[in-house]
Backbone as CSV, one residue per row, in Angstrom:
resi,resn,N_x,N_y,N_z,CA_x,CA_y,CA_z,C_x,C_y,C_z
1,MET,3.607,-21.054,33.678,4.472,-21.983,32.956,5.285,-21.206,31.916
2,HIS,6.555,-21.538,31.802,7.438,-20.829,30.875,7.050,-21.125,29.425
3,ARG,7.119,-20.073,28.577,6.725,-20.179,27.173,7.894,-19.805,26.266
4,PHE,7.986,-20.517,25.144,9.042,-20.245,24.169,8.487,-20.433,22.759
5,PHE,9.036,-19.682,21.809,8.684,-19.877,20.401,9.658,-20.871,19.774
6,VAL,9.125,-21.707,18.877,9.963,-22.671,18.161,9.667,-22.582,16.668
7,ASP,10.642,-22.980,15.865,10.438,-23.044,14.421,9.518,-24.216,14.090
8,ILE,8.615,-24.001,13.145,7.656,-25.040,12.777,8.356,-26.324,12.335
9,GLU,9.499,-26.189,11.661,10.191,-27.389,11.183,10.723,-28.248,12.325
10,ASN,10.783,-27.700,13.547,11.225,-28.480,14.706,10.085,-29.250,15.361
11,ILE,8.867,-29.044,14.862,7.700,-29.723,15.428,7.431,-31.001,14.640
12,LYS,7.551,-32.135,15.316,7.288,-33.427,14.697,5.940,-33.953,15.193
13,LYS,5.657,-35.208,14.911,4.368,-35.787,15.285,4.161,-35.774,16.795
14,ASP,5.162,-36.228,17.544,5.028,-36.344,18.996,6.075,-35.556,19.775
15,THR,7.038,-34.985,19.076,8.142,-34.320,19.765,8.424,-32.944,19.168
16,ILE,9.072,-32.106,19.964,9.533,-30.796,19.502,10.927,-30.563,20.068
17,ASP,11.846,-30.151,19.213,13.196,-29.803,19.654,13.330,-28.287,19.739
18,VAL,13.852,-27.813,20.861,14.129,-26.392,21.051,15.605,-26.165,20.744
19,THR,15.897,-25.216,19.876,17.280,-24.911,19.515,17.544,-23.412,19.676
20,GLY,18.778,-23.012,19.429,19.109,-21.590,19.494,19.353,-21.103,20.909
21,GLU,19.182,-19.806,21.109,19.520,-19.174,22.387,18.625,-19.621,23.531
22,ASP,17.430,-20.139,23.220,16.533,-20.591,24.285,17.065,-21.820,25.009
23,VAL,17.958,-22.573,24.370,18.545,-23.748,25.026,19.284,-23.320,26.287
24,ASN,20.110,-22.305,26.173,20.853,-21.800,27.326,19.915,-21.226,28.373
25,HIS,18.867,-20.541,27.916,17.921,-19.939,28.859,17.198,-21.017,29.662
26,ILE,16.809,-22.094,28.984,16.092,-23.176,29.659,17.002,-23.922,30.637
27,SER,18.205,-24.253,30.183,19.076,-25.112,30.992,19.907,-24.358,32.026
28,LYS,20.406,-23.168,31.668,21.325,-22.457,32.553,20.656,-21.363,33.387
29,VAL,19.750,-20.615,32.753,19.113,-19.496,33.460,17.949,-19.985,34.321
30,LEU,17.008,-20.696,33.690,15.848,-21.193,34.432,16.154,-22.480,35.190
31,ARG,17.213,-23.165,34.784,17.636,-24.422,35.399,16.517,-25.469,35.417
32,LEU,15.807,-25.556,34.298,14.777,-26.580,34.177,15.440,-27.934,33.976
33,ARG,14.727,-28.973,34.363,15.281,-30.314,34.324,14.368,-31.267,33.566
34,ILE,14.879,-32.472,33.300,14.080,-33.503,32.641,12.834,-33.782,33.476
35,GLY,11.691,-33.805,32.794,10.415,-34.000,33.475,9.646,-32.715,33.693
36,ASP,10.333,-31.572,33.625,9.638,-30.287,33.775,8.792,-30.000,32.536
37,SER,7.717,-29.251,32.743,6.797,-28.916,31.647,6.965,-27.461,31.233
38,ILE,6.864,-27.204,29.941,6.897,-25.855,29.389,5.874,-25.768,28.261
39,VAL,5.635,-24.555,27.774,4.741,-24.343,26.637,5.576,-23.861,25.460
40,LEU,5.391,-24.504,24.313,6.089,-24.105,23.096,5.077,-23.587,22.086
41,CYS,5.357,-22.439,21.494,4.440,-21.790,20.554,5.039,-21.844,19.154
42,ASP,4.203,-22.156,18.175,4.712,-22.250,16.800,4.766,-20.909,16.085
43,GLY,4.329,-19.838,16.774,4.358,-18.508,16.174,3.191,-18.214,15.261
44,HIS,2.294,-19.201,15.098,1.135,-19.038,14.229,-0.174,-19.295,14.973
45,GLY,-0.116,-19.266,16.305,-1.337,-19.365,17.087,-1.610,-20.701,17.738
46,MET,-0.676,-21.647,17.685,-0.872,-22.941,18.330,0.128,-23.104,19.474
47,ASP,-0.394,-23.483,20.648,0.442,-23.719,21.822,0.568,-25.218,22.071
48,TYR,1.785,-25.664,22.338,2.056,-27.073,22.628,2.535,-27.196,24.070
49,TYR,1.842,-28.008,24.846,2.256,-28.288,26.217,3.154,-29.520,26.170
50,VAL,4.383,-29.362,26.624,5.375,-30.426,26.445,6.108,-30.719,27.748
51,SER,6.734,-31.891,27.776,7.581,-32.293,28.893,9.008,-32.464,28.376
52,ILE,9.978,-31.965,29.130,11.381,-32.070,28.729,11.857,-33.511,28.897
53,GLU,12.395,-34.075,27.801,12.882,-35.459,27.828,14.400,-35.549,27.860
54,GLY,15.070,-34.512,27.395,16.527,-34.530,27.389,17.062,-33.196,26.914
55,MET,18.327,-32.946,27.190,18.926,-31.686,26.744,20.439,-31.789,26.724
56,ASP,21.039,-31.020,25.839,22.480,-30.821,25.827,22.719,-29.363,25.460
57,LYS,23.947,-28.995,25.133,24.231,-27.583,24.869,23.671,-27.100,23.539
58,HIS,23.197,-28.037,22.704,22.699,-27.670,21.382,21.171,-27.652,21.288
59,GLU,20.488,-28.460,22.078,19.037,-28.553,21.952,18.395,-29.070,23.230
60,VAL,17.106,-28.761,23.345,16.269,-29.323,24.405,15.212,-30.174,23.719
61,ARG,15.157,-31.455,24.063,14.224,-32.387,23.430,12.988,-32.539,24.310
62,THR,11.825,-32.372,23.697,10.578,-32.431,24.466,9.573,-33.368,23.805
63,ARG,8.619,-33.852,24.619,7.526,-34.679,24.108,6.215,-33.924,24.281
64,ILE,5.394,-33.952,23.240,4.120,-33.232,23.255,3.116,-33.952,24.150
65,LEU,2.563,-33.231,25.108,1.518,-33.764,25.980,0.135,-33.412,25.451
66,SER,-0.011,-32.176,24.975,-1.284,-31.713,24.412,-1.029,-30.436,23.630
67,LYS,-2.013,-30.013,22.865,-1.894,-28.755,22.143,-3.260,-28.097,22.055
68,GLU,-3.262,-26.770,21.900,-4.507,-26.023,21.770,-4.215,-24.658,21.153
69,PRO,-5.221,-24.057,20.509,-5.027,-22.697,19.987,-4.683,-21.737,21.117
70,SER,-3.808,-20.794,20.831,-3.398,-19.829,21.841,-4.590,-19.031,22.356
71,LYS,-4.648,-18.856,23.669,-5.734,-18.103,24.294,-5.426,-16.610,24.372
72,THR,-4.226,-16.226,23.965,-3.829,-14.819,24.091,-3.969,-14.034,22.797
73,GLU,-4.369,-14.705,21.710,-4.452,-14.027,20.422,-5.839,-13.429,20.173
74,PRO,-5.900,-12.169,19.718,-7.199,-11.565,19.382,-7.806,-12.229,18.157
75,LYS,-9.126,-12.171,18.079,-9.824,-12.756,16.928,-9.710,-11.866,15.691
76,ILE,-9.477,-10.588,15.906,-9.421,-9.644,14.789,-7.998,-9.521,14.251
77,ASN,-7.893,-9.353,12.950,-6.613,-9.146,12.280,-6.411,-7.644,12.081
78,VAL,-5.375,-7.087,12.695,-5.115,-5.644,12.613,-3.757,-5.403,11.959
79,VAL,-3.773,-4.591,10.914,-2.546,-4.265,10.180,-2.208,-2.792,10.407
80,LEU,-0.985,-2.522,10.849,-0.530,-1.147,11.053,0.312,-0.704,9.864
81,TYR,-0.134,0.355,9.190,0.636,0.984,8.114,1.291,2.223,8.711
82,GLN,2.545,2.075,9.112,3.228,3.100,9.888,4.222,3.883,9.046
83,GLY,3.986,5.215,8.945,4.978,6.080,8.326,6.281,5.975,9.098
84,ILE,7.376,5.704,8.410,8.637,5.404,9.099,9.157,6.645,9.831
85,PRO,9.299,6.564,11.160,9.841,7.687,11.925,11.353,7.566,12.072
86,LYS,11.967,8.609,12.600,13.417,8.589,12.767,13.816,7.980,14.109
87,SER,15.118,7.751,14.245,15.766,7.216,15.449,15.109,5.923,15.910
88,ALA,14.924,5.787,17.223,14.435,4.520,17.777,12.919,4.500,17.942
89,LYS,12.227,5.460,17.359,10.774,5.518,17.542,10.077,4.287,16.979
90,MET,10.577,3.778,15.844,9.963,2.597,15.245,10.092,1.393,16.174
91,ASP,11.195,1.321,16.908,11.383,0.226,17.863,10.262,0.224,18.896
92,VAL,9.968,1.400,19.428,8.924,1.529,20.449,7.559,1.191,19.865
93,ILE,7.291,1.669,18.660,6.011,1.402,18.001,5.799,-0.096,17.838
94,ILE,6.811,-0.790,17.337,6.703,-2.234,17.119,6.524,-2.964,18.439
95,GLN,7.294,-2.578,19.433,7.208,-3.239,20.734,5.815,-3.097,21.350
96,LYS,5.315,-1.877,21.427,4.033,-1.639,22.093,2.858,-2.208,21.302
97,CYS,2.897,-2.094,19.986,1.796,-2.631,19.182,1.784,-4.158,19.213
98,THR,2.949,-4.776,19.311,3.002,-6.229,19.473,2.365,-6.632,20.792
99,GLU,2.687,-5.928,21.850,2.097,-6.216,23.158,0.574,-6.102,23.121
100,LEU,0.063,-5.178,22.323,-1.375,-4.916,22.276,-2.126,-5.819,21.306
101,GLY,-1.419,-6.617,20.505,-2.103,-7.593,19.666,-2.093,-7.337,18.176
102,ILE,-1.184,-6.486,17.682,-1.127,-6.231,16.238,-0.795,-7.518,15.492
103,SER,-1.303,-7.650,14.269,-1.049,-8.847,13.466,0.096,-8.656,12.481
104,GLN,0.189,-7.452,11.924,1.150,-7.195,10.848,1.539,-5.724,10.890
105,ILE,2.809,-5.444,10.625,3.298,-4.067,10.614,3.947,-3.794,9.261
106,VAL,3.440,-2.768,8.578,3.951,-2.411,7.259,4.591,-1.022,7.340
107,PRO,5.917,-0.913,7.298,6.559,0.407,7.274,6.255,1.100,5.939
108,VAL,5.878,2.371,6.026,5.441,3.099,4.831,6.316,4.333,4.612
109,ILE,6.687,4.550,3.358,7.467,5.732,2.981,6.506,6.789,2.451
110,ASN,6.358,7.871,3.202,5.440,8.954,2.844,6.183,10.123,2.210
111,ALA,5.413,11.066,1.683,6.006,12.250,1.055,6.851,13.043,2.047
112,ARG,6.408,13.097,3.313,7.118,13.868,4.328,7.972,13.002,5.250
113,SER,8.232,11.784,4.855,9.066,10.914,5.690,10.454,11.519,5.863
114,VAL,10.891,11.603,7.113,12.213,12.146,7.413,13.287,11.112,7.103
115,VAL,12.983,9.854,7.409,13.946,8.772,7.198,13.937,8.343,5.740
116,LYS,15.096,8.291,5.136,15.253,7.813,3.767,16.167,6.588,3.788
117,LEU,15.608,5.425,3.489,16.407,4.212,3.462,17.277,4.212,2.214
118,SER,18.566,3.945,2.404,19.532,4.140,1.323,19.433,3.097,0.222
119,ASP,19.254,1.833,0.588,19.192,0.782,-0.428,18.491,-0.443,0.145
120,GLU,18.327,-1.472,-0.693,17.603,-2.676,-0.270,18.322,-3.385,0.876
121,LYS,19.644,-3.377,0.854,20.405,-4.011,1.927,20.136,-3.322,3.253
122,ASP,20.093,-1.997,3.226,19.799,-1.216,4.423,18.382,-1.509,4.910
123,GLU,17.438,-1.621,3.974,16.059,-1.931,4.327,15.959,-3.287,5.018
124,ARG,16.590,-4.289,4.432,16.522,-5.645,4.990,17.148,-5.707,6.379
125,LYS,18.226,-4.973,6.557,18.891,-4.945,7.856,17.966,-4.362,8.921
126,LYS,17.281,-3.276,8.574,16.347,-2.658,9.509,15.172,-3.579,9.803
127,VAL,14.623,-4.197,8.765,13.461,-5.069,8.951,13.821,-6.276,9.810
128,GLU,14.994,-6.839,9.611,15.435,-7.965,10.439,15.513,-7.551,11.908
129,ARG,16.012,-6.354,12.142,16.092,-5.844,13.518,14.703,-5.616,14.092
130,TRP,13.819,-5.021,13.303,12.450,-4.795,13.763,11.733,-6.115,14.041
131,GLN,12.008,-7.130,13.219,11.372,-8.428,13.430,11.838,-9.057,14.740
132,ARG,13.097,-8.871,15.086,13.603,-9.381,16.368,12.926,-8.673,17.536
133,ILE,12.681,-7.378,17.378,11.983,-6.628,18.430,10.568,-7.165,18.598
134,ALA,9.898,-7.460,17.486,8.548,-8.035,17.545,8.568,-9.388,18.243
135,LEU,9.574,-10.199,17.953,9.693,-11.515,18.588,9.856,-11.378,20.095
136,GLU,10.753,-10.502,20.532,10.985,-10.326,21.966,9.737,-9.790,22.668
137,ALA,9.033,-8.874,22.012,7.805,-8.331,22.597,6.717,-9.397,22.662
138,ALA,6.661,-10.266,21.655,5.687,-11.360,21.655,5.974,-12.336,22.789
139,LYS,7.249,-12.600,23.039,7.619,-13.466,24.160,7.181,-12.842,25.481
140,GLN,7.525,-11.568,25.655,7.238,-10.883,26.918,5.750,-10.827,27.217
141,SER,4.944,-10.601,26.179,3.498,-10.448,26.363,2.743,-11.766,26.222
142,GLN,3.478,-12.866,26.069,2.904,-14.207,25.968,1.932,-14.336,24.803
143,ARG,2.313,-13.737,23.690,1.542,-13.896,22.459,1.685,-15.314,21.927
144,GLY,0.704,-15.730,21.117,0.794,-17.009,20.430,1.294,-16.847,19.014
145,LYS,1.329,-15.604,18.529,1.816,-15.305,17.187,2.839,-14.181,17.260
146,VAL,3.764,-14.198,16.326,4.724,-13.101,16.192,4.293,-12.249,15.009
147,PRO,3.981,-10.974,15.227,3.574,-10.118,14.103,4.645,-10.078,13.020
148,LYS,4.208,-10.060,11.783,5.142,-9.997,10.656,5.452,-8.538,10.352
149,VAL,6.730,-8.191,10.336,7.164,-6.859,9.920,7.572,-6.951,8.454
150,GLU,6.866,-6.231,7.607,7.091,-6.313,6.164,8.217,-5.378,5.721
151,MET,8.658,-5.563,4.500,9.598,-4.625,3.890,8.889,-3.289,3.655
152,PRO,9.591,-2.162,3.779,8.973,-0.854,3.551,8.404,-0.730,2.141
153,ILE,7.260,-0.063,2.045,6.637,0.174,0.743,6.233,1.638,0.629
154,ALA,6.035,2.089,-0.600,5.586,3.460,-0.848,4.137,3.620,-0.402
155,TYR,3.770,4.841,-0.059,2.413,5.129,0.415,1.363,4.688,-0.595
156,GLU,1.601,4.952,-1.867,0.638,4.585,-2.907,0.417,3.077,-2.939
157,GLU,1.474,2.322,-2.699,1.369,0.861,-2.661,0.577,0.416,-1.435
158,ALA,0.784,1.102,-0.325,0.052,0.773,0.901,-1.449,0.952,0.705
159,LEU,-1.834,1.996,-0.013,-3.259,2.235,-0.262,-3.890,1.093,-1.047
160,LYS,-3.118,0.481,-1.926,-3.639,-0.629,-2.725,-3.777,-1.907,-1.902
161,ASN,-3.071,-1.965,-0.788,-3.024,-3.191,0.015,-4.246,-3.413,0.887
162,VAL,-5.095,-2.407,1.029,-6.164,-2.489,2.029,-7.466,-3.060,1.488
163,ALA,-7.510,-3.398,0.217,-8.767,-3.846,-0.389,-9.337,-5.077,0.305
164,HIS,-8.476,-5.931,0.857,-8.934,-7.173,1.480,-9.401,-6.976,2.917
165,LEU,-9.210,-5.782,3.479,-9.583,-5.520,4.868,-11.027,-5.033,4.968
166,ASP,-11.687,-5.361,6.072,-13.075,-4.932,6.273,-13.187,-3.423,6.452
167,LEU,-12.178,-2.821,7.068,-12.207,-1.390,7.379,-10.778,-0.887,7.502
168,SER,-10.551,0.352,7.080,-9.264,1.010,7.305,-9.524,2.425,7.798
169,VAL,-8.746,2.841,8.798,-8.922,4.169,9.379,-7.597,4.919,9.371
170,MET,-7.714,6.246,9.399,-6.536,7.109,9.358,-6.754,8.295,10.294
171,PRO,-6.116,8.320,11.466,-6.217,9.495,12.326,-5.709,10.731,11.586
172,TYR,-6.510,11.808,11.658,-6.171,13.029,10.915,-6.584,14.220,11.754
173,GLU,-5.635,15.109,12.025,-5.878,16.202,12.971,-6.955,17.178,12.521
174,LEU,-7.238,17.263,11.227,-8.267,18.190,10.743,-9.657,17.552,10.688
175,GLU,-9.736,16.254,10.947,-11.039,15.589,11.002,-11.680,15.874,12.363
176,LYS,-12.907,16.383,12.362,-13.556,16.780,13.611,-14.788,15.940,13.950
177,ASN,-15.331,15.211,12.989,-16.619,14.552,13.198,-16.537,13.039,13.397
178,ASN,-15.725,12.365,12.601,-15.670,10.898,12.669,-14.874,10.437,13.886
179,LYS,-15.592,10.006,14.921,-14.911,9.446,16.085,-14.667,7.963,15.854
180,LEU,-13.510,7.497,16.265,-13.125,6.113,16.024,-14.158,5.140,16.581
181,LYS,-14.632,5.380,17.782,-15.574,4.439,18.395,-16.876,4.357,17.610
182,ASN,-17.303,5.480,17.017,-18.543,5.468,16.240,-18.381,4.709,14.927
183,ILE,-17.176,4.722,14.386,-16.903,3.996,13.145,-16.911,2.488,13.389
184,ILE,-16.449,2.078,14.572,-16.284,0.655,14.873,-17.506,0.046,15.549
185,ARG,-18.107,0.770,16.463,-19.125,0.208,17.358,-20.317,-0.360,16.591
186,GLY,-20.711,-1.573,16.970,-21.898,-2.195,16.391,-21.674,-2.882,15.064
187,LYS,-20.450,-2.857,14.570,-20.160,-3.475,13.269,-19.444,-4.813,13.457
188,ILE,-19.629,-5.710,12.506,-18.890,-6.971,12.490,-17.606,-6.743,11.700
189,ILE,-16.496,-6.731,12.392,-15.205,-6.433,11.770,-14.227,-7.558,12.097
190,ASN,-13.717,-8.187,11.073,-12.719,-9.245,11.256,-11.300,-8.769,10.954
191,SER,-11.200,-7.667,10.215,-9.874,-7.149,9.866,-9.945,-5.636,9.715
192,ILE,-8.881,-4.974,10.134,-8.862,-3.513,10.077,-7.435,-3.024,9.824
193,GLY,-7.308,-1.976,9.019,-6.022,-1.339,8.773,-5.951,-0.005,9.499
194,ILE,-4.791,0.304,10.058,-4.570,1.568,10.759,-3.429,2.303,10.066
195,PHE,-3.711,3.492,9.544,-2.694,4.303,8.867,-2.206,5.403,9.807
196,ILE,-0.909,5.432,10.042,-0.302,6.463,10.880,0.786,7.171,10.069
197,GLY,0.731,8.489,10.051,1.699,9.255,9.278,3.041,9.394,9.978
198,PRO,4.062,9.873,9.262,5.390,10.104,9.853,5.392,11.390,10.668
199,GLU,6.576,11.800,11.149,6.654,13.022,11.965,6.091,14.243,11.251
200,GLY,6.309,14.343,9.965,5.844,15.518,9.227,4.370,15.505,8.899
201,GLY,3.692,14.406,9.215,2.270,14.310,8.919,2.005,13.974,7.459
202,TYR,0.732,13.952,7.104,0.324,13.659,5.728,0.203,14.939,4.909
203,GLU,0.523,14.857,3.644,0.199,15.938,2.721,-1.273,15.819,2.329
204,ASP,-1.864,16.941,1.912,-3.284,16.943,1.549,-3.592,15.895,0.485
205,GLU,-2.718,15.765,-0.487,-2.943,14.799,-1.566,-2.995,13.372,-1.042
206,GLU,-2.219,13.093,-0.013,-2.229,11.749,0.575,-3.564,11.469,1.256
207,ILE,-4.121,12.474,1.892,-5.438,12.311,2.522,-6.501,12.072,1.460
208,TYR,-6.482,12.879,0.404,-7.471,12.720,-0.671,-7.380,11.325,-1.289
209,SER,-6.166,10.847,-1.508,-5.972,9.522,-2.104,-6.504,8.429,-1.189
210,ALA,-6.325,8.610,0.116,-6.822,7.622,1.077,-8.344,7.560,1.067
211,VAL,-8.976,8.717,1.053,-10.441,8.770,1.040,-10.989,8.112,-0.224
212,GLU,-10.312,8.306,-1.334,-10.733,7.673,-2.588,-10.682,6.153,-2.497
213,ARG,-9.848,5.633,-1.598,-9.723,4.185,-1.388,-10.612,3.709,-0.240
214,ASP,-11.540,4.566,0.192,-12.481,4.247,1.274,-11.801,4.090,2.629
215,ILE,-10.639,4.695,2.798,-10.005,4.752,4.107,-10.625,5.918,4.864
216,VAL,-11.055,5.671,6.090,-11.860,6.642,6.830,-10.979,7.514,7.727
217,PRO,-10.924,8.836,7.494,-10.230,9.729,8.425,-11.004,9.793,9.744
218,VAL,-10.299,9.712,10.871,-10.954,9.750,12.174,-10.251,10.751,13.079
219,THR,-10.993,11.245,14.058,-10.416,12.131,15.052,-10.080,11.339,16.307
220,LEU,-8.971,11.701,16.938,-8.590,11.112,18.223,-8.756,12.127,19.345
221,GLY,-9.557,13.162,19.082,-9.779,14.177,20.092,-9.017,15.457,19.799
222,PRO,-9.070,16.415,20.721,-8.494,17.738,20.464,-6.977,17.807,20.582
223,ARG,-6.351,16.748,21.069,-4.900,16.784,21.263,-4.188,16.084,20.104
224,ILE,-3.043,16.613,19.730,-2.246,16.042,18.643,-1.277,15.014,19.227
225,LEU,-1.339,13.798,18.732,-0.467,12.734,19.221,0.766,12.597,18.327
226,ARG,1.869,12.249,18.936,3.086,11.986,18.176,2.927,10.678,17.409
227,THR,3.734,10.524,16.365,3.615,9.321,15.536,3.889,8.053,16.331
228,GLU,4.772,8.106,17.332,5.073,6.915,18.126,4.001,6.612,19.165
229,THR,3.053,7.541,19.348,1.955,7.340,20.289,0.665,6.951,19.583
230,ALA,0.467,7.471,18.392,-0.823,7.338,17.704,-1.199,5.888,17.401
231,GLY,-0.252,5.101,16.896,-0.565,3.734,16.500,-1.060,2.886,17.648
232,SER,-0.342,2.904,18.763,-0.746,2.105,19.918,-2.042,2.626,20.528
233,THR,-2.286,3.940,20.417,-3.538,4.508,20.924,-4.728,4.001,20.122
234,VAL,-4.627,4.072,18.804,-5.712,3.580,17.950,-5.910,2.084,18.152
235,LEU,-4.821,1.345,18.224,-4.915,-0.101,18.418,-5.604,-0.437,19.732
236,SER,-5.284,0.285,20.786,-5.932,0.067,22.081,-7.430,0.316,21.989
237,CYS,-7.806,1.398,21.309,-9.231,1.718,21.145,-9.951,0.629,20.357
238,VAL,-9.316,0.150,19.297,-9.909,-0.910,18.470,-10.114,-2.170,19.298
239,MET,-9.094,-2.580,20.031,-9.189,-3.794,20.836,-10.254,-3.657,21.922
240,TYR,-10.354,-2.475,22.511,-11.362,-2.255,23.552,-12.768,-2.320,22.973
241,GLU,-12.995,-1.619,21.872,-14.326,-1.575,21.278,-14.770,-2.942,20.761
242,LEU,-13.826,-3.778,20.365,-14.159,-5.105,19.840,-14.012,-6.184,20.908
243,ASP,-13.977,-5.751,22.170,-13.977,-6.663,23.323,-12.769,-7.594,23.330
244,GLU,-11.619,-7.060,22.938,-10.384,-7.836,22.952,-9.438,-7.365,24.054
245,MET,-9.966,-6.533,24.971,-9.167,-6.078,26.113,-10.010,-6.202,27.372
């Protein structure tokens, strides 16, 4: 059954109106008709099974048949603190991590970050674009939630943000003993933070500061992963170990 995200304000007691670009997709591309059923997602984990009651070029009007929590959402809340990479690498990171079940993505400005955002307007423009990528990836992977892409923050600020999480890990090439699976296995974890450095990696002081905040350095094996690979790799391991894959 076809799935679409809708704005919460379009959800009424018994009806939901679909607006925006999905109207054309429903009526012209998919050629759905009155009486056809679709699934509408509120972006926060609730799926609505609806029947199309009417449509025009501005909206598709539907009636709610039933609703239930999304079956595609992981039970664990995972936050990615990603050192901002250059070019289109961030696009790939957001896309793949959304497909794998990330909850929140926080772009981080590190000491060795290659990308320097010029001003707040530039930051907002990038974040809006990244949020659209997350939305499209959520649609493609049939997520019930759209991960929130936050405004970029300094590394020191990111370290302060993890206090509410059950566990935070940081892949580090010089760590040889702490394997990710050993850190996770057998523990009750409802939330986890994943710290990934930029292309230049972390400075020693950044590692020391993370450890002081109880962020656990972990090894991903003998091979060095690129920044655009590391986040999705750790996320996959987390989801597997916590039986979410």
